[in-house]
VOBA-1610 file (N, C-alpha, C; in pm, whole numbers, padded with zeros to 5 digits, always signed):
BEGIN
Met-07423-09615+11507Met-07400-09601+11364Met-07521-09521+11290Gln-07655-09570+11326Gln-07750-09492+11278Gln-07755-09341+11304Ala-07715-09309+11440Ala-07703-09177+11476Ala-07622-09080+11396Ala-07505-09165+11356Ala-07397-09091+11268Ala-07485-09050+11136Lys-07546-09159+11080Lys-07610-09125+10953Lys-07720-09011+10977Gln-07792-09016+11065Gln-07891-08893+11078Gln-07822-08784+11089Arg-07715-08777+11157Arg-07645-08638+11206Arg-07600-08596+11081Leu-07546-08675+10977Leu-07496-08614+10866Leu-07609-08569+10758Gln-07734-08634+10772Gln-07852-08578+10706Gln-07888-08442+10763Val-07874-08428+10898Val-07920-08297+10962Val-07824-08183+10917Leu-07682-08212+10920Leu-07588-08126+10888Leu-07594-08087+10753Ile-07626-08173+10652Ile-07613-08110+10528Ile-07745-08043+10484Ser-07854-08075+10552Ser-07982-07989+10550Ser-07966-07846+10599Ser-07888-07846+10724Ser-07860-07721+10800Ser-07752-07638+10707Leu-07660-07711+10636Leu-07554-07613+10534Leu-07627-07576+10453Glu-07731-07657+10380Glu-07792-07601+10243Glu-07882-07487+10295Arg-07947-07489+10421Arg-08030-07399+10444Arg-08000-07279+10505Glu-07869-07297+10599Glu-07819-07161+10658Glu-07660-07132+10609Gly-07620-07227+10536Gly-07475-07188+10480Gly-07373-07200+10595Thr-07398-07244+10700Thr-07297-07239+10816Thr-07318-07362+10905Leu-07199-07404+10967Leu-07198-07522+11045Leu-07124-07495+11184Asp-07088-07377+11200Asp-07016-07326+11325Asp-07040-07396+11418Glu-07176-07362+11462Glu-07234-07413+11607Glu-07211-07570+11611Glu-07217-07651+11490Glu-07217-07779+11500Glu-07081-07843+11482Leu-06983-07760+11458Leu-06840-07802+11413Leu-06807-07886+11517Ala-06809-07865+11660Ala-06752-07955+11734Ala-06812-08110+11737Asn-06933-08125+11713Asn-06996-08235+11707Asn-06969-08304+11562Val-06946-08236+11488Val-06914-08294+11341Val-06763-08365+11332Arg-06673-08296+11425Arg-06536-08333+11446Arg-06557-08475+11522Leu-06633-08488+11626Leu-06639-08614+11681Leu-06704-08722+11619Ser-06797-08695+11547Ser-06865-08787+11458Ser-06761-08858+11357Arg-06694-08779+11271Arg-06622-08803+11188Arg-06493-08867+11232Ala-06420-08821+11356Ala-06316-08905+11420Ala-06329-09043+11454Trp-06474-09046+11517Trp-06505-09198+11565Trp-06525-09283+11430Leu-06589-09220+11328Leu-06592-09323+11202Leu-06466-09347+11138Ala-06359-09245+11155Ala-06242-09283+11091Ala-06155-09399+11152Glu-06197-09424+11299Glu-06123-09500+11371Glu-06204-09653+11387Gln-06316-09660+11313Gln-06392-09800+11309Gln-06296-09895+11196Gly-06346-10016+11209Gly-06281-10106+11145Gly-06364-10170+11011Gly-06509-10137+11018Gly-06594-10194+10918Gly-06603-10100+10793Glu-06634-10170+10682Glu-06662-10103+10557Glu-06751-10005+10561Glu-06871-10055+10612Glu-06997-09943+10626Glu-06937-09811+10695Glu-06867-09834+10809Glu-06834-09711+10877Glu-06748-09622+10791His-06645-09669+10722His-06574-09605+10646His-06625-09547+10517Arg-06732-09604+10464Arg-06815-09547+10369Arg-06889-09421+10424Leu-06952-09429+10518Leu-06984-09335+10591Leu-06917-09207+10619His-06788-09255+10683His-06688-09140+10709His-06646-09074+10577Leu-06643-09135+10444Leu-06604-09058+10323Leu-06729-08982+10294Ala-06837-09024+10324Ala-06977-08945+10293Ala-06947-08792+10363Tyr-06911-08826+10502Tyr-06894-08705+10578Tyr-06788-08620+10505Val-06663-08672+10474Val-06573-08584+10417Val-06619-08515+10288Asp-06680-08589+10200Asp-06734-08531+10072Asp-06820-08418+10081Ala-06901-08432+10180Ala-07027-08367+10195Ala-06978-08230+10283Leu-06871-08249+10363Leu-06840-08120+10452Leu-06703-08065+10445Ala-06630-08118+10386Ala-06486-08084+10364Ala-06487-07937+10282Pro-06584-07917+10174Pro-06582-07798+10112Pro-06604-07687+10222Tyr-06671-07722+10316Tyr-06728-07616+10397Tyr-06596-07575+10482Leu-06497-07665+10521Leu-06386-07628+10588Leu-06301-07542+10503Ser-06294-07571+10368Ser-06231-07497+10262Ser-06281-07361+10257Arg-06422-07331+10272Arg-06480-07190+10254Arg-06430-07095+10390Arg-06416-07179+10510Arg-06386-07128+10634Arg-06226-07119+10669Asn-06147-07138+10561Asn-06025-07131+10573Asn-05947-07222+10676Arg-06020-07338+10699Arg-05958-07430+10816Arg-05874-07535+10723Tyr-05755-07487+10666Tyr-05690-07593+10586Tyr-05619-07678+10672Ala-05564-07663+10781Ala-05476-07769+10857Ala-05574-07860+10886Glu-05689-07839+10926Glu-05800-07948+10985Glu-05849-08022+10844Leu-05872-07936+10711Leu-05913-08012+10598Leu-05797-08101+10562Leu-05656-08072+10569Leu-05558-08166+10546Leu-05573-08312+10619Gln-05611-08291+10764Gln-05632-08413+10829Gln-05762-08515+10799Trp-05846-08427+10743Trp-05964-08512+10716Trp-05922-08580+10558Cys-05859-08495+10483Cys-05818-08573+10387Cys-05729-08697+10396Gln-05619-08687+10503Gln-05540-08796+10517Gln-05616-08918+10543Asp-05723-08884+10669Asp-05818-08997+10714Asp-05890-09037+10609Gly-05946-08982+10510Gly-06012-09004+10391Gly-05951-09118+10307Leu-05828-09077+10285Leu-05761-09149+10179Leu-05723-09290+10244His-05711-09287+10396His-05711-09427+10448His-05860-09515+10428Ser-05976-09440+10448Ser-06097-09502+10423Ser-06113-09537+10274Cys-06027-09484+10173Cys-06060-09520+10044Cys-05978-09657+10001Glu-05874-09653+10102Glu-05796-09796+10077Glu-05884-09897+10100Leu-05948-09872+10234Leu-06036-09994+10304Leu-06145-10029+10196Val-06215-09946+10145Val-06325-09969+10078Val-06296-09969+09914His-06191-09964+09896His-06134-09958+09743His-06197-09863+09659Arg-06197-09747+09697Arg-06250-09626+09627Arg-06145-09549+09558Asn-06169-09507+09426Asn-06074-09441+09384Asn-06050-09305+09435Ala-05917-09250+09499Ala-05898-09159+09573Ala-05861-09030+09521Ala-05879-09010+09386Ala-05845-08890+09305Ala-05911-08787+09345Ser-06027-08760+09386Ser-06085-08623+09415Ser-06045-08607+09572Leu-06012-08692+09641Leu-05943-08648+09773Leu-05815-08612+09774Leu-05728-08664+09672Leu-05594-08626+09641Leu-05576-08485+09587Leu-05689-08451+09507Leu-05693-08305+09465Leu-05724-08210+09575Leu-05816-08247+09685Leu-05859-08161+09776Leu-05719-08139+09876Lys-05650-08261+09880Lys-05547-08260+09976Lys-05446-08182+09906Gly-05408-08179+09787Gly-05323-08093+09726Gly-05337-07925+09726Lys-05479-07907+09739Lys-05527-07780+09741Lys-05492-07718+09877Ala-05518-07808+10003Ala-05513-07759+10130Ala-05327-07757+10140Leu-05252-07831+10096Leu-05117-07824+10110Leu-05063-07702+10043Asn-05111-07670+09917Asn-05094-07561+09844Asn-05107-07439+09919Thr-05217-07414+09994Thr-05269-07304+10077Thr-05171-07295+10196Leu-05131-07407+10242Leu-05045-07390+10351Leu-04898-07380+10328Gly-04865-07351+10202Gly-04718-07331+10161Gly-04636-07451+10142Arg-04693-07575+10160Arg-04629-07703+10127Arg-04609-07731+09996Trp-04537-07670+09887Trp-04587-07687+09758Trp-04518-07818+09700Thr-04419-07883+09731Thr-04355-07994+09699Thr-04449-08104+09746Glu-04536-08114+09838Glu-04618-08214+09878Glu-04754-08189+09787Ala-04791-08064+09767Ala-04905-08033+09680Ala-04881-08090+09545Arg-04757-08059+09489Arg-04736-08107+09346Arg-04754-08249+09327Ile-04696-08326+09451Ile-04689-08470+09441Ile-04855-08511+09444Ser-04933-08461+09535Ser-05064-08483+09555Ser-05139-08469+09423Tyr-05113-08344+09350Tyr-05183-08326+09228Tyr-05156-08433+09123Glu-05017-08459+09127Glu-04979-08562+09020Glu-05043-08689+09053Glu-05058-08718+09158Glu-05129-08872+09189Glu-05267-08857+09150Ala-05345-08759+09175Ala-05467-08705+09130Ala-05487-08735+08990Ile-05399-08671+08924Ile-05387-08680+08767Ile-05388-08817+08743His-05285-08889+08782His-05278-09037+08758His-05391-09119+08771Leu-05443-09100+08891Leu-05582-09188+08919Leu-05693-09157+08882Ser-05711-09037+08815Ser-05824-09013+08751Ser-05836-09025+08613Lys-05702-09035+08557Lys-05719-09032+08393Lys-05792-09151+08363Gly-05891-09130+08253Gly-05960-09242+08207Gly-06079-09278+08307Gln-06087-09224+08435Gln-06172-09257+08547Gln-06289-09157+08551Asp-06212-09045+08580Asp-06299-08926+08637Asp-06264-08806+08560Arg-06331-08754+08451Arg-06291-08659+08362Arg-06272-08537+08433Gln-06384-08498+08520Gln-06393-08377+08584Gln-06274-08351+08681Thr-06248-08463+08770Thr-06136-08451+08863Thr-05989-08425+08777His-05985-08510+08687His-05869-08523+08605His-05838-08373+08557Ala-05942-08297+08483Ala-05919-08158+08426Ala-05905-08056+08536Arg-05966-08100+08664Arg-05928-07997+08786Arg-05796-08003+08830Ala-05756-08134+08828Ala-05616-08154+08900Ala-05499-08099+08793Val-05512-08113+08664Val-05437-08069+08574Val-05445-07898+08588Leu-05550-07857+08608Leu-05544-07698+08614Leu-05480-07666+08744Ala-05510-07747+08848Ala-05443-07700+08993Ala-05263-07713+08978Leu-05220-07803+08901Leu-05090-07839+08876Leu-05024-07723+08799Gly-05100-07673+08689Gly-05043-07566+08620Gly-05046-07444+08704Gln-05146-07414+08777Gln-05151-07298+08860Gln-05020-07296+08978Leu-05006-07421+09022Leu-04904-07437+09117Leu-04778-07398+09055Arg-04751-07451+08922Arg-04643-07419+08857Arg-04596-07277+08814Phe-04705-07207+08795Phe-04679-07075+08788Phe-04653-06995+08921Asn-04697-07038+09035Asn-04664-06981+09159Asn-04533-07007+09182Gln-04475-07122+09138Gln-04335-07160+09170Gln-04246-07097+09044Gly-04291-07033+08948Gly-04207-06972+08861Gly-04167-07051+08743Thr-04214-07161+08726Thr-04172-07259+08615Thr-04263-07226+08494Tyr-04258-07120+08445Tyr-04346-07085+08333Tyr-04367-07125+08227Ser-04284-07181+08164Ser-04270-07269+08035Ser-04352-07389+08047Leu-04318-07465+08181Leu-04412-07598+08196Leu-04547-07575+08231Ala-04560-07439+08314Ala-04684-07404+08352Ala-04781-07369+08252Leu-04732-07296+08134Leu-04812-07275+08016Leu-04852-07404+07961Glu-04768-07494+07946Glu-04801-07632+07862Glu-04893-07689+07952Thr-04904-07689+08063Thr-04993-07756+08182Thr-05128-07677+08144Leu-05134-07555+08155Leu-05263-07477+08132Leu-05334-07501+08004Thr-05253-07531+07895Thr-05314-07563+07753Thr-05375-07683+07772Glu-05321-07789+07852Glu-05390-07938+07848Glu-05502-07904+07930Ala-05492-07834+08032Ala-05615-07797+08112Ala-05736-07738+08047Glu-05705-07651+07965Glu-05815-07583+07862Glu-05849-07674+07783His-05786-07799+07729His-05846-07855+07644His-05954-07958+07705Leu-05906-07980+07836Leu-06002-08094+07882Leu-06121-08005+07960Leu-06095-07895+07999Leu-06226-07814+08039Leu-06303-07770+07953Thr-06269-07739+07830Thr-06359-07709+07716Thr-06428-07829+07683Ala-06374-07961+07691Ala-06449-08064+07634Ala-06566-08074+07747Leu-06536-08028+07850Leu-06643-08046+07984Leu-06736-07913+07992Ala-06712-07826+07912Ala-06783-07691+07923Ala-06782-07617+08047Glu-06665-07637+08119Glu-06645-07582+08255Glu-06607-07446+08247Gln-06695-07351+08223Gln-06687-07201+08174Gln-06606-07124+08306Glu-06651-07149+08415Glu-06577-07100+08526Glu-06434-07127+08553Leu-06402-07268+08541Leu-06248-07298+08552Leu-06178-07236+08398Leu-06247-07229+08308Leu-06179-07190+08180Leu-06134-07040+08211Ala-06210-06967+08291Ala-06196-06830+08311Ala-06064-06816+08400Glu-06055-06907+08479Glu-05920-06921+08566Glu-05805-06945+08476Val-05825-07024+08362Val-05708-07044+08266Val-05671-06908+08217Ser-05776-06824+08184Ser-05747-06719+08110Ser-05686-06603+08203Ala-05730-06597+08349Ala-05668-06518+08446Ala-05552-06566+08459Glu-05484-06714+08463Glu-05354-06707+08476Glu-05259-06682+08367Arg-05315-06686+08255Arg-05245-06651+08120Arg-05208-06485+08140Ala-05305-06421+08167Ala-05289-06284+08159Ala-05203-06235+08279Asn-05205-06297+08402Asn-05123-06283+08503Asn-04967-06302+08462Tyr-04939-06407+08366Tyr-04810-06427+08319Tyr-04767-06321+08240Phe-04852-06261+08132Phe-04808-06155+08072Phe-04799-06043+08122Leu-04878-06016+08223Leu-04843-05893+08304Leu-04723-05899+08386Asn-04696-06014+08437Asn-04574-06014+08530Asn-04441-06071+08492Arg-04422-06111+08375Arg-04310-06172+08319Arg-04210-06050+08311Gly-04075-06088+08332Gly-03983-05996+08297Gly-03965-05891+08394Asp-03863-05801+08388Asp-03831-05692+08470Asp-03953-05586+08461Leu-04005-05537+08579Leu-04098-05425+08585Leu-04060-05311+08482Val-03951-05279+08507Val-03891-05157+08411Val-03893-05189+08271Tyr-03873-05300+08225Tyr-03868-05322+08070Tyr-03952-05407+08004Arg-04086-05407+08069Arg-04213-05471+08024Arg-04237-05396+07872Lys-04278-05491+07795Lys-04324-05429+07653Lys-04447-05408+07646Lys-04503-05302+07571Lys-04635-05268+07546Lys-04708-05400+07504Lys-04672-05482+07427Lys-04734-05574+07368Lys-04778-05673+07479Glu-04709-05691+07588Glu-04730-05794+07698Glu-04854-05747+07764Tyr-04852-05601+07783Tyr-04983-05557+07864Tyr-05110-05567+07756Glu-05088-05549+07644Glu-05205-05567+07540Glu-05250-05705+07543Arg-05145-05807+07556Arg-05193-05939+07558Arg-05271-05958+07701Ala-05221-05930+07758Ala-05271-05955+07955Ala-05421-05881+07931Arg-05454-05762+07881Arg-05561-05695+07870Arg-05673-05768+07793His-05616-05842+07678His-05704-05922+07599His-05758-06031+07660Tyr-05685-06117+07731Tyr-05736-06222+07817Tyr-05846-06172+07934Leu-05785-06052+08013Leu-05896-06022+08100Leu-06015-05973+08067Gln-06003-05894+07943Gln-06137-05847+07880Gln-06228-05963+07859Gln-06168-06082+07820Gln-06235-06190+07753Gln-06299-06264+07893Leu-06182-06263+07971Leu-06277-06309+08108Leu-06372-06218+08187Leu-06370-06089+08163Leu-06457-05999+08234Leu-06596-06024+08146Ala-06586-06015+08014Ala-06695-06043+07937Ala-06780-06149+07953Gly-06706-06281+07970Gly-06757-06409+07999Gly-06838-06404+08136Gly-06756-06354+08228Gly-06819-06343+08373Gly-06959-06253+08370Glu-06952-06148+08300Glu-07064-06076+08307Glu-07183-06119+08221Ala-07128-06210+08143Ala-07258-06271+08045Ala-07312-06391+08145Arg-07241-06449+08199Arg-07297-06540+08313Arg-07312-06498+08465Arg-07310-06384+08481Arg-07319-06324+08602Arg-07249-06401+08714Asp-07107-06431+08682Asp-07013-06495+08744Asp-06941-06403+08838Ser-06961-06377+08956Ser-06900-06279+09049Ser-06748-06315+09076Asn-06730-06445+09062Asn-06580-06480+09073Asn-06496-06443+08964Ala-06554-06458+08839Ala-06475-06423+08718Ala-06469-06266+08699Ile-06566-06199+08747Ile-06573-06054+08725Ile-06469-05997+08822Ala-06464-06035+08958Ala-06352-06009+09038Ala-06239-06054+09016Thr-06206-06140+08962Thr-06077-06195+08923Thr-06022-06099+08790Ala-06118-06086+08701Ala-06070-05999+08585Ala-06044-05848+08624Ser-06136-05801+08716Ser-06120-05654+08751Ser-05979-05643+08840His-05968-05739+08935His-05835-05723+09008His-05708-05719+08917His-05718-05828+08810His-05597-05811+08732His-05587-05718+08647Leu-05710-05676+08584Leu-05692-05549+08490Leu-05663-05431+08585Ala-05694-05429+08704Ala-05615-05306+08793Ala-05474-05308+08802Trp-05412-05423+08781Trp-05288-05428+08785Trp-05232-05373+08664Val-05292-05421+08541Val-05253-05370+08416Val-05234-05210+08418Ala-05371-05156+08472Ala-05379-05000+08488Ala-05246-04947+08556Phe-05243-05010+08685Phe-05125-04967+08762Phe-05004-04965+08731Glu-04955-05075+08659Glu-04824-05073+08589Glu-04805-04981+08500Gln-04912-04932+08421Gln-04906-04847+08312Gln-04930-04682+08371Gly-04950-04676+08495Gly-04938-04538+08590Gly-05071-04474+08581Asp-05176-04542+08540Asp-05329-04515+08563Asp-05366-04562+08702Cys-05336-04469+08802Cys-05392-04533+08945Cys-05528-04512+08950Glu-05599-04409+08873Glu-05740-04372+08905Glu-05807-04501+08850Thr-05777-04533+08725Thr-05860-04649+08674Thr-05810-04778+08766Ala-05711-04788+08825Ala-05657-04903+08909Ala-05741-04905+09016Arg-05756-04795+09083Arg-05818-04769+09222Arg-05971-04824+09172Asn-06043-04786+09073Asn-06176-04798+09046Asn-06200-04953+09035Leu-06117-04999+08964Leu-06140-05180+08917Leu-06096-05261+09051Cys-05997-05201+09134Cys-05961-05261+09275Cys-06088-05250+09345Gly-06145-05150+09361Gly-06266-05129+09445Gly-06375-05221+09402Lys-06412-05240+09289Lys-06495-05335+09235Lys-06455-05449+09268Ala-06347-05515+09267Ala-06287-05648+09302Ala-06312-05680+09457Leu-06261-05574+09539Leu-06280-05577+09674Leu-06416-05599+09724Ala-06520-05540+09662Ala-06658-05538+09706Ala-06715-05680+09655Leu-06666-05752+09564Leu-06723-05875+09519Leu-06661-05985+09589Tyr-06511-05963+09631Tyr-06465-06075+09704Tyr-06525-06063+09845Glu-06543-05955+09887Glu-06599-05933+10042Glu-06748-06007+10044Glu-06820-05980+09931Glu-06962-06016+09924Glu-06986-06155+09903Tyr-06888-06252+09837Tyr-06898-06391+09832Tyr-06798-06465+09921Gly-06733-06378+09988Gly-06655-06439+10107Gly-06534-06527+10060Asp-06468-06442+09972Asp-06332-06507+09908Asp-06226-06433+09990Trp-06165-06482+10084Trp-06090-06400+10172Trp-05944-06413+10111Arg-05906-06512+10030Arg-05776-06490+09987Arg-05785-06395+09875Gly-05892-06378+09794Gly-05895-06278+09701Gly-05907-06146+09760Leu-05965-06132+09880Leu-05996-06007+09928Leu-05852-05970+09983Ser-05761-06052+10023Ser-05629-06027+10100Ser-05541-05966+09967Asp-05558-06012+09848Asp-05489-05974+09742Asp-05526-05834+09698Ala-05663-05819+09695Ala-05710-05694+09663Ala-05678-05581+09766Leu-05681-05609+09890Leu-05644-05515+10001Leu-05476-05475+09975Glu-05392-05589+09935Glu-05236-05556+09917Glu-05241-05457+09774Gln-05321-05481+09709Gln-05347-05388+09573Gln-05373-05248+09590Leu-05476-05244+09681Leu-05512-05116+09737Leu-05403-05031+09810Gly-05351-05112+09901Gly-05225-05044+09955Gly-05115-04999+09861Arg-05105-05060+09768Arg-04960-05028+09665Arg-05034-04918+09588Ile-05150-04907+09548Ile-05207-04802+09465Ile-05211-04682+09544Ala-05245-04682+09699Ala-05221-04564+09778Ala-05077-04516+09770Ser-04992-04614+09807Ser-04855-04584+09807Ser-04792-04495+09680Ala-04851-04552+09574Ala-04806-04491+09444Ala-04864-04331+09429Glu-04990-04332+09505Glu-05041-04202+09499Glu-04980-04097+09616Arg-04882-04178+09683Arg-04831-04081+09789Arg-04920-04070+09899Arg-05006-04165+09930Arg-05076-04161+10048Arg-05076-04275+10149Pro-04942-04274+10196Pro-04931-04380+10290Pro-05010-04382+10411Gln-05076-04304+10466Gln-05177-04323+10553Gln-05296-04399+10529Glu-05317-04384+10407Glu-05407-04485+10375Glu-05376-04631+10314Ala-05230-04633+10281Ala-05180-04763+10241Ala-05158-04863+10350Val-05115-04804+10458Val-05097-04886+10587Val-05192-04954+10621Pro-05324-04911+10652Pro-05414-04999+10704Pro-05479-05112+10612Ala-05463-05070+10473Ala-05495-05170+10381Ala-05414-05277+10394Leu-05269-05253+10390Leu-05170-05340+10379Leu-05197-05431+10509Gln-05204-05377+10617Gln-05216-05450+10754Gln-05323-05540+10754Gln-05448-05507+10688Gln-05567-05587+10685Gln-05529-05702+10577Ser-05458-05677+10484Ser-05405-05783+10389Ser-05299-05904+10476Leu-05228-05825+10533Leu-05120-05919+10625Leu-05198-05991+10714Leu-05305-05947+10790Leu-05376-06004+10889Leu-05452-06137+10826Leu-05515-06098+10725Leu-05609-06180+10636Leu-05516-06313+10607Arg-05383-06308+10549Arg-05298-06389+10479Arg-05232-06465+10595Gln-05212-06408+10721Gln-05163-06487+10821Gln-05260-06573+10893Gln-05403-06539+10890Gln-05502-06638+10905Gln-05526-06736+10818Leu-05506-06705+10681Leu-05517-06822+10574Leu-05396-06909+10585Gln-05285-06864+10653Gln-05154-06931+10636Gln-05095-06919+10522Asn-05125-06816+10430Asn-05056-06787+10300Asn-04914-06715+10338Lys-04818-06808+10353Lys-04684-06756+10403Lys-04624-06664+10298Gln-04641-06686+10166Gln-04592-06612+10055Gln-04654-06458+10050Gly-04772-06484+10049Gly-04862-06347+10045Gly-04835-06263+10172Ala-04814-06328+10288Ala-04790-06255+10401Ala-04631-06178+10391Ala-04552-06263+10330Ala-04426-06184+10306Ala-04429-06054+10220Ser-04518-06080+10123Ser-04528-05951+10024Ser-04596-05850+10085Ser-04701-05872+10185Ser-04745-05767+10238Ser-04672-05683+10323Met-04572-05763+10404Met-04482-05692+10491Met-04374-05626+10410Ser-04347-05659+10278Ser-04242-05586+10198Ser-04294-05457+10159His-04445-05468+10130His-04508-05321+10111His-04519-05245+10219Leu-04559-05303+10341Leu-04570-05211+10474Leu-04436-05164+10504Ala-04330-05226+10490Ala-04209-05155+10494Ala-04171-05046+10414Val-04228-05028+10286Val-04213-04915+10208Val-04307-04801+10257Ala-04439-04854+10277Ala-04535-04732+10340Ala-04470-04696+10467Tyr-04434-04749+10578Tyr-04388-04687+10685Tyr-04255-04607+10663Ala-04170-04645+10549Ala-04060-04548+10509Ala-04103-04433+10471Ser-04207-04434+10399Ser-04286-04294+10344Ser-04317-04200+10455Leu-04381-04282+10574Leu-04399-04198+10677Leu-04308-04138+10784Gly-04184-04195+10740Gly-04075-04147+10818Gly-04046-04224+10949Arg-04130-04340+10947Arg-04118-04430+11095Arg-04032-04554+11043Leu-03901-04519+11043Leu-03799-04582+10981Leu-03783-04740+11089Leu-03775-04723+11207Leu-03769-04842+11306Leu-03866-04941+11267Ile-04002-04899+11236Ile-04115-04977+11208Ile-04080-05071+11065Ala-04035-04951+10973Ala-04031-04997+10835Ala-03897-05105+10829Leu-03809-05089+10907Leu-03712-05200+10916Leu-03731-05308+10961Gly-03830-05317+11072Gly-03878-05441+11130Gly-03967-05506+11022Tyr-04046-05454+10948Tyr-04133-05524+10850Tyr-04025-05573+10728Leu-03927-05517+10704Leu-03840-05534+10590Leu-03763-05660+10639Gly-03702-05660+10755Gly-03640-05800+10816Gly-03720-05906+10804Arg-03836-05883+10861Arg-03958-06005+10888Arg-03991-06060+10735Cys-04002-05956+10638Cys-04028-06009+10506Cys-03914-06077+10443Leu-03783-06042+10470Leu-03682-06128+10405Leu-03656-06250+10476Leu-03683-06245+10609Leu-03673-06390+10691Leu-03801-06469+10619Ala-03906-06428+10609Ala-04029-06500+10554Ala-03991-06574+10436Tyr-03936-06483+10352Tyr-03940-06547+10208Tyr-03805-06660+10200Arg-03704-06615+10306Arg-03614-06733+10307Arg-03671-06850+10375Arg-03752-06858+10475Arg-03813-06970+10525Arg-03902-07065+10446Ile-03948-06990+10346Ile-04028-07083+10256Ile-03933-07100+10122Gly-03804-07070+10128Gly-03723-07117+10004Gly-03752-07030+09866Met-03797-06883+09894Met-03830-06808+09799Met-03756-06671+09792Leu-03647-06673+09872Leu-03565-06556+09865Leu-03452-06569+09769Ser-03473-06529+09643Ser-03373-06558+09532Ser-03316-06437+09525Arg-03204-06407+09472Arg-03120-06281+09473Arg-03187-06182+09403Gln-03252-06213+09301Gln-03352-06114+09218Gln-03454-06067+09312Arg-03516-06147+09391Arg-03628-06105+09461Arg-03580-06007+09577Met-03464-06054+09643Met-03393-05977+09741Met-03373-05826+09692Asn-03303-05818+09576Asn-03250-05687+09505Asn-03383-05625+09487Thr-03487-05651+09438Thr-03600-05591+09405Thr-03661-05542+09535Ile-03680-05623+09636Ile-03728-05558+09768Ile-03638-05465+09821Leu-03517-05482+09836Leu-03415-05369+09900Leu-03403-05262+09805Gln-03420-05269+09677Gln-03402-05151+09591Gln-03546-05060+09607Arg-03648-05110+09605Arg-03764-05054+09639Arg-03781-04960+09770Phe-03716-05066+09860Phe-03731-04985+10013Phe-03635-04858+10011Phe-03529-04888+09968Phe-03425-04785+09980Phe-03442-04672+09882Gln-03522-04692+09769Gln-03561-04580+09694Gln-03663-04486+09773Gln-03723-04548+09835Gln-03842-04469+09900Gln-03778-04403+10034Val-03671-04473+10109Val-03603-04391+10196Val-03518-04268+10146Gly-03473-04282+10025Gly-03399-04193+09960Gly-03472-04083+09922Arg-03601-04108+09899Arg-03717-03984+09840Arg-03755-03915+09976Arg-03763-03992+10081Arg-03808-03919+10212Arg-03690-03828+10248Gly-03561-03870+10228Gly-03461-03791+10279Gly-03409-03664+10224Lys-03483-03644+10075Lys-03457-03518+10022Lys-03539-03407+10054
//
């Protein structure tokens, strides 16, 4: 028991000093698993200390399946020592969300909200925000906007500027992506740009790389959808550099897809393909199934532009199958993907 305590302190010091635990991860797993199997309260309190201190590291290293198991074991320890489990339920929800298990993620967020209400203001606000973001991803926009408004009030009271920036980014993304691409109204772009410029200005004032990258990435979409590929490319490049600098691999995968789409729009498929392939590889490593399906849909178009139809059709089929497996192949989505693909095939044939 004493050895496990000493190991935890060494690990925390190593993490603070070097920012990595890769060489010690096997020993961490053994110590944590041993503690989780014990019967005494002291062991389970120490087990929770391991999870609290080291689980964020798993998240940064994109080890979400393992993180989910840590959370499950941690919830059992919470029961045994009578600790409020809200923060672990929030962490569990984020792992489930990343793994594409959205129904389970929603349940976990809702449980975290219930347990944290009146007990833990910070966890409560973060769980409400996470639920709002999940609802956006699932397309329940009206409910998502209501949830984000609630999160905004809670985060404002806590002066959580970085998380308030995420609220602004989600709202901007909504105004950018709502409705049919062909019939978007100019005012929706203006509203998106308004939120994003607020986010960018706040990020620059705080020197917040995450907020700057997020704003740049979404402002690039605004420029792209309005046909300004040069501005889109510059903003995308800025976001790419920042995501890579601070190790946000999910953000990097999104920006790489964006770069691929910009290159395709500029009729540079030779540049689009490697960017989209990198995006796909990262998303597969992150187990981001929806993102991987999106990358494949755009790879199909890029290969069609190159006249490599067998490869293009292969990616098209894999894309549709992937969306179907995760329950996101709506008629509208399928029509959009097929229309974009066959438009490119038609252009190539002329």
